[in-house]
C-alpha positions as CSV (number, residue, x, y, z in Angstrom):
1,M,-6.7,21.8,1.4
2,R,-8.4,22.4,-1.9
3,A,-8.4,18.7,-2.9
4,V,-10.4,15.5,-2.2
5,G,-8.5,12.2,-1.8
6,L,-9.3,9.1,-3.8
7,I,-7.5,5.9,-2.7
8,L,-7.8,2.9,-5.1
9,A,-7.5,-0.1,-2.9
10,G,-9.7,-2.8,-4.6
11,G,-7.2,-4.6,-6.7
12,N,-5.9,-8.2,-6.4
13,S,-2.3,-9.0,-6.9
14,R,-1.6,-12.6,-7.8
15,K,2.1,-11.9,-7.5
16,M,1.5,-11.8,-3.7
17,R,0.6,-15.6,-3.9
18,E,-0.9,-17.0,-0.7
19,L,-0.6,-13.6,1.2
20,T,-3.7,-12.1,-0.6
21,A,-5.8,-15.2,-0.3
22,K,-7.7,-13.7,2.6
23,R,-6.9,-9.9,2.5
24,A,-6.5,-7.0,0.1
25,V,-3.0,-5.8,-0.8
26,A,-3.7,-2.5,0.9
27,A,-4.4,-4.4,4.2
28,M,-1.0,-6.1,4.2
29,P,0.9,-5.6,7.5
30,V,4.0,-3.5,7.3
31,A,6.8,-2.7,9.7
32,G,5.6,-4.5,12.8
33,S,2.5,-2.6,13.6
34,Y,1.1,-0.9,10.5
35,R,-0.9,-1.7,7.4
36,A,0.1,-0.6,3.9
37,I,-2.9,1.8,3.6
38,D,-1.8,3.6,6.8
39,F,1.0,5.4,4.9
40,V,-1.2,6.9,2.2
41,L,-3.9,7.8,4.8
42,S,-1.3,9.5,6.9
43,N,0.0,11.4,3.9
44,M,-3.6,12.6,3.3
45,T,-4.2,13.9,6.8
46,N,-0.7,15.4,7.0
47,S,-1.4,17.3,3.8
48,H,-4.7,18.6,5.4
49,I,-6.9,16.7,3.0
50,Q,-10.1,16.3,5.1
51,K,-12.3,14.3,2.7
52,V,-10.9,10.9,1.6
53,A,-12.7,8.1,-0.2
54,V,-11.3,4.5,-0.2
55,L,-12.5,2.3,-3.0
56,T,-12.3,-1.4,-1.9
57,Q,-13.4,-4.6,-3.5
58,Y,-11.2,-7.7,-3.4
59,N,-11.1,-9.5,0.0
60,A,-12.1,-6.3,1.7
61,R,-13.3,-7.5,5.0
62,S,-10.1,-6.9,7.1
63,L,-9.4,-3.7,5.2
64,N,-13.0,-2.4,5.9
65,E,-12.6,-3.3,9.6
66,H,-9.3,-1.4,9.7
67,L,-11.1,1.6,8.3
68,N,-14.1,1.5,10.5
69,S,-13.3,4.8,12.2
70,S,-11.7,7.9,10.8
71,K,-10.4,9.0,14.2
72,W,-7.1,7.2,13.9
73,W,-6.1,9.4,11.0
74,D,-7.9,12.5,12.4
75,F,-10.1,13.2,9.4
76,G,-12.6,16.0,10.2
77,R,-16.1,14.5,10.1
78,K,-17.9,17.9,10.0
79,Q,-15.8,19.3,7.1
80,G,-15.1,16.0,5.4
81,G,-14.5,12.5,6.6
82,L,-13.3,9.0,5.6
83,F,-15.6,7.2,3.2
84,V,-15.3,3.5,2.2
85,F,-17.0,2.5,-1.0
86,T,-17.5,-1.0,-2.2
87,P,-19.2,-2.1,-5.6
88,T,-22.9,-1.7,-5.3
89,I,-25.5,-3.4,-7.5
90,T,-28.0,-0.9,-8.8
91,A,-30.8,-0.9,-11.4
92,D,-28.3,0.5,-13.9
93,N,-25.2,-1.5,-13.0
94,G,-24.6,-5.1,-12.0
95,Y,-20.8,-5.2,-12.3
96,W,-18.0,-5.3,-9.9
97,Y,-15.3,-2.8,-10.6
98,R,-13.9,-3.7,-14.0
99,G,-10.9,-1.4,-13.7
100,T,-9.6,1.7,-12.0
101,A,-11.5,4.1,-14.2
102,D,-14.7,2.0,-13.7
103,A,-14.2,2.0,-10.0
104,I,-14.2,5.8,-10.1
105,Y,-17.2,5.9,-12.5
106,Q,-19.3,3.7,-10.2
107,N,-18.7,6.3,-7.4
108,L,-18.9,9.4,-9.5
109,D,-21.8,10.8,-7.5
110,F,-19.3,11.3,-4.6
111,L,-17.1,13.5,-6.8
112,K,-20.0,15.4,-8.2
113,K,-21.2,16.3,-4.7
114,C,-17.8,17.5,-3.6
115,H,-16.9,21.1,-3.7
116,E,-13.1,20.8,-3.7
117,P,-11.6,21.9,-7.1
118,Y,-8.9,19.2,-7.3
119,V,-8.6,15.4,-6.8
120,I,-5.5,13.5,-5.5
121,I,-5.7,9.9,-6.8
122,T,-3.4,7.3,-5.2
123,S,-3.1,3.5,-4.7
124,G,-3.2,1.9,-1.3
125,D,-0.3,-0.5,-1.7
126,A,2.8,1.8,-1.5
127,V,5.0,2.8,1.4
128,Y,6.1,6.4,1.3
129,K,5.8,9.9,2.7
130,L,4.7,12.8,0.5
131,D,3.2,16.3,1.0
132,Y,0.5,16.4,-1.6
133,N,0.4,20.2,-1.3
134,K,3.7,20.4,-3.1
135,V,2.4,18.3,-5.9
136,L,-0.7,20.4,-6.2
137,E,1.3,23.7,-6.2
138,Y,3.5,22.2,-9.0
139,H,0.4,21.1,-10.9
140,I,-1.1,24.7,-10.7
141,A,2.3,26.3,-11.6
142,K,2.6,24.1,-14.7
143,K,-1.0,24.7,-15.7
144,A,-1.1,20.9,-16.2
145,D,-4.2,18.9,-17.0
146,I,-2.8,15.9,-15.2
147,T,0.3,15.6,-12.9
148,V,1.9,12.2,-12.4
149,V,4.2,11.6,-9.4
150,C,7.3,9.8,-10.8
151,K,10.5,8.3,-9.4
152,D,13.8,7.2,-10.8
153,L,14.5,3.6,-9.9
154,E,17.9,2.5,-8.7
155,P,20.2,0.8,-11.3
156,G,19.3,-2.9,-11.5
157,E,15.7,-2.6,-10.2
158,D,13.0,-4.1,-12.4
159,A,10.9,-1.3,-14.0
160,T,8.7,-3.7,-16.0
161,R,6.2,-4.1,-13.2
162,F,5.4,-0.4,-13.3
163,G,4.3,2.2,-15.8
164,T,7.4,3.8,-17.3
165,V,7.5,7.4,-18.5
166,R,9.8,9.7,-20.5
167,M,9.7,13.4,-20.0
168,N,11.1,16.3,-21.9
169,E,13.2,19.2,-20.4
170,E,10.0,20.9,-19.2
171,S,9.0,17.7,-17.4
172,R,6.1,17.1,-19.8
173,I,5.4,13.4,-20.3
174,E,6.0,12.4,-23.9
175,E,5.9,8.6,-23.6
176,F,4.0,6.4,-21.1
177,E,4.2,2.6,-21.2
178,E,2.2,0.5,-18.8
179,K,4.2,-2.6,-17.6
180,P,6.3,-2.9,-20.7
181,M,8.0,-6.2,-21.7
182,V,11.3,-4.3,-22.0
183,A,11.7,-1.1,-20.0
184,H,13.3,1.8,-22.1
185,S,13.2,4.2,-19.1
186,H,14.0,3.8,-15.4
187,T,11.6,6.6,-14.5
188,I,8.3,5.1,-13.2
189,S,4.9,6.3,-12.3
190,T,4.2,5.9,-8.6
191,G,0.4,5.7,-9.2
192,I,-0.2,9.2,-7.7
193,Y,-2.1,11.6,-9.9
194,V,-3.4,15.2,-9.5
195,L,-6.1,16.7,-11.7
196,R,-9.1,19.0,-11.6
197,R,-12.2,17.4,-10.3
198,R,-14.4,18.6,-13.2
199,Q,-11.9,17.4,-15.7
200,L,-11.7,14.0,-14.0
201,I,-15.5,13.7,-14.1
202,D,-15.5,14.4,-17.9
203,L,-12.7,12.0,-18.6
204,I,-14.3,9.2,-16.6
205,E,-17.7,9.7,-18.3
206,H,-16.1,9.6,-21.7
207,C,-14.3,6.4,-20.7
208,A,-17.6,4.8,-19.6
209,E,-19.3,5.8,-22.9
210,D,-16.6,4.1,-24.9
211,E,-16.7,1.0,-22.6
212,R,-13.2,1.6,-21.4
213,H,-12.3,0.8,-17.8
214,D,-8.6,1.5,-17.0
215,F,-7.3,4.8,-15.8
216,V,-3.7,4.4,-17.0
217,N,-4.4,2.8,-20.5
218,D,-7.6,4.6,-21.3
219,I,-6.9,8.1,-19.9
220,L,-3.1,8.7,-19.3
221,I,-1.8,6.8,-22.4
222,R,-4.8,7.6,-24.6
223,Y,-4.7,11.3,-23.9
224,K,-1.0,11.9,-23.5
225,N,-0.7,13.9,-26.7
226,L,-4.0,15.7,-26.2
227,K,-3.7,16.8,-22.6
228,K,-0.8,18.5,-20.8
229,I,0.5,15.7,-18.6
230,Y,3.5,16.6,-16.4
231,G,5.7,14.5,-14.2
232,Y,6.6,15.5,-10.6
233,K,9.8,13.6,-9.4
234,I,10.3,12.5,-5.9
235,N,13.7,11.4,-4.4
236,S,12.5,10.2,-1.0
237,Y,11.7,6.6,0.0
238,W,9.0,4.9,-2.0
239,N,8.2,1.3,-2.4
240,N,5.3,-0.7,-3.8
241,I,4.5,-4.0,-2.1
242,S,2.5,-5.8,-4.8
243,T,4.8,-8.8,-5.1
244,V,6.1,-11.2,-2.5
245,D,9.7,-10.1,-3.1
246,A,8.8,-6.4,-2.9
247,Y,6.8,-6.9,0.2
248,Y,9.7,-8.8,1.8
249,K,12.2,-6.1,0.8
250,T,10.0,-3.3,2.1
251,N,9.7,-4.8,5.5
252,M,13.4,-5.6,5.7
253,D,14.2,-2.0,4.8
254,F,12.7,-1.0,8.2
255,L,15.6,-2.8,9.8
256,K,17.8,-0.1,8.5
257,P,18.2,2.8,11.0
258,E,17.9,5.5,8.3
259,V,14.5,4.1,7.1
260,R,13.2,3.7,10.6
261,N,14.2,7.2,11.6
262,Y,12.7,8.7,8.4
263,F,9.3,7.1,9.0
264,F,9.0,6.9,12.8
265,R,11.2,9.8,14.2
266,E,10.8,12.5,11.6
267,L,7.7,14.6,11.2
268,P,5.1,14.2,9.8
269,S,4.1,11.1,11.6
270,V,2.6,7.9,10.3
271,Y,-0.7,6.9,12.0
272,S,-2.5,3.6,12.4
273,K,-5.4,2.0,14.2
274,V,-4.3,1.3,17.7
275,S,-4.7,-2.1,19.2
276,D,-4.3,-2.3,23.0
277,Q,-1.5,-4.9,23.4
278,P,1.0,-5.1,26.3
279,P,4.7,-4.4,25.4
280,A,6.7,-7.3,23.9
281,K,8.0,-9.7,26.6
282,Y,11.5,-11.2,26.4
283,N,11.9,-14.2,28.7
284,P,15.3,-15.4,30.1
285,G,17.4,-16.9,27.3
286,A,15.8,-14.8,24.5
287,V,18.3,-13.3,22.0
288,V,17.2,-10.6,19.6
289,K,19.5,-8.9,17.1
290,N,18.5,-6.2,14.6
291,S,14.8,-7.0,14.6
292,L,11.4,-5.3,15.0
293,I,9.2,-7.0,17.6
294,G,5.5,-6.1,17.7
295,S,3.5,-5.4,20.9
296,G,1.9,-8.4,22.6
297,S,4.7,-10.8,21.5
298,I,6.4,-13.3,23.8
299,V,10.0,-14.2,22.9
300,N,11.8,-17.3,24.2
301,G,14.2,-18.1,21.3
302,T,16.6,-16.4,19.0
303,I,15.6,-13.8,16.4
304,E,18.0,-12.2,13.9
305,N,17.3,-9.6,11.1
306,S,13.5,-10.3,11.2
307,V,10.2,-8.4,11.5
308,I,7.9,-9.9,14.1
309,F,4.3,-8.5,14.2
310,K,1.8,-8.4,17.0
311,K,0.8,-11.2,19.4
312,V,3.5,-13.7,18.2
313,F,4.7,-16.4,20.6
314,V,8.2,-17.7,20.0
315,G,8.9,-21.0,21.8
316,N,12.0,-22.3,23.5
317,N,15.1,-22.9,21.3
318,C,13.4,-21.4,18.2
319,V,15.6,-19.7,15.7
320,I,14.2,-17.1,13.3
321,K,16.5,-15.5,10.7
322,N,15.8,-13.0,7.9
323,S,12.1,-13.7,8.1
324,I,8.7,-11.9,8.5
325,I,6.2,-13.4,11.1
326,L,2.8,-11.9,10.7
327,N,0.2,-11.3,13.4
328,D,-0.9,-13.8,16.0
329,V,1.4,-16.7,15.1
330,Y,2.4,-19.5,17.5
331,L,5.8,-21.0,16.9
332,G,6.4,-24.3,18.8
333,D,9.7,-25.2,20.5
334,N,12.8,-26.0,18.4
335,T,11.3,-24.4,15.3
336,Y,13.8,-23.1,12.7
337,I,12.5,-20.4,10.2
338,E,14.8,-18.7,7.7
339,N,14.1,-16.5,4.7
340,C,10.4,-17.0,5.0
341,I,7.1,-15.1,5.4
342,V,4.8,-16.9,7.9
343,E,1.1,-16.1,7.4
344,S,-0.9,-14.7,10.3
345,R,-2.7,-16.9,12.8
346,D,-0.6,-19.9,11.8
347,T,0.4,-22.5,14.4
348,I,3.9,-23.9,13.6
349,R,4.3,-27.1,15.4
350,A,7.4,-28.0,17.5
351,N,10.5,-29.2,15.7
352,T,9.4,-27.8,12.3
353,R,12.0,-26.4,9.9
354,Y,11.2,-24.0,7.0
355,V,14.0,-22.5,4.9
356,G,13.4,-20.4,1.7
357,E,16.1,-22.1,-0.5
358,N,15.2,-20.4,-3.8
359,G,14.0,-17.0,-2.7
360,V,11.4,-16.1,-0.1
361,E,9.1,-18.9,1.0
362,V,5.5,-18.2,2.1
363,V,4.5,-20.5,5.0
364,V,0.8,-21.2,5.4
365,E,0.0,-23.9,7.9
366,K,-3.5,-25.3,7.4
367,N,-4.4,-26.3,11.0
368,E,-7.5,-26.4,13.2
369,R,-6.3,-24.0,15.8
370,Y,-9.5,-21.9,15.7
371,A,-11.9,-24.8,15.1
372,L,-11.7,-26.3,18.6
């Protein structure tokens, strides 16, 4: 592959509420046994991109642990490898990343030392499959300066939390609004960009000279009439998980057979760091309907339309409906959970009831389970 991958995974989403109090959005568990960043890393390796840099910052400990070996995604270490960059205090710079363009600027030496002619820039908080080779071929055929991967939202979906674009008949982007108050277009940017490495270095250096720090506002929007910026539309599954509702919906989508088959039974595959857990155990009396159960879990109660992650214990007479239970949760006997997301490593005491009455409720039990 003639491109180097750049994954921007350092941001903090306050719309995730308590879920990002101890982890980055890119480290959020998805579909029972994956993390959000696994999908973009799998896309990179399936597109034969051998050199990938992940820029982390906010609550990066669990994300860095997840990325501690490149072998899970099969990045060639002799030809390339997986690099994880965090903000570094130097004699010339004492800042954390002040934006997406600044994050790239602080790691510009990495790009300058690469020999690949192109760069694929993506975010780490979206769930999708994509062959970046096709985007690169489109980029070259159009003789574009920048190519933005776009998607048409379904009617009724909220476009205001994305960047919206308008393209002409040749797919050249004429208008680009970042998170508008009122969306005038249902075509959104997916946060995936392709451009020449040398051009990216020039644009980032000009941004830094002008004290500008955001890739979308200070490069895409600022240069939209000066550079040839084209849109590449995708029609396959794509979902961003940067809000609680979007995260809940994305996990619930995996209960649909067509989504599960697309990600898990159709090539190319999705890879993740493997944890050696035994298969899920269903004790006598357990009832499970239309649910995903992670490895290492023990089920005694009733589970319906839910996603249960790894090492979850479900006590006797528990009822879990339309909920997401994250890793390593203990649910005491007679617990009732509906329309909730239960944070990892929680201990839900026996006879407890949680129901999300007005939307999805995030359950965080502050207990002393690990302080004994």
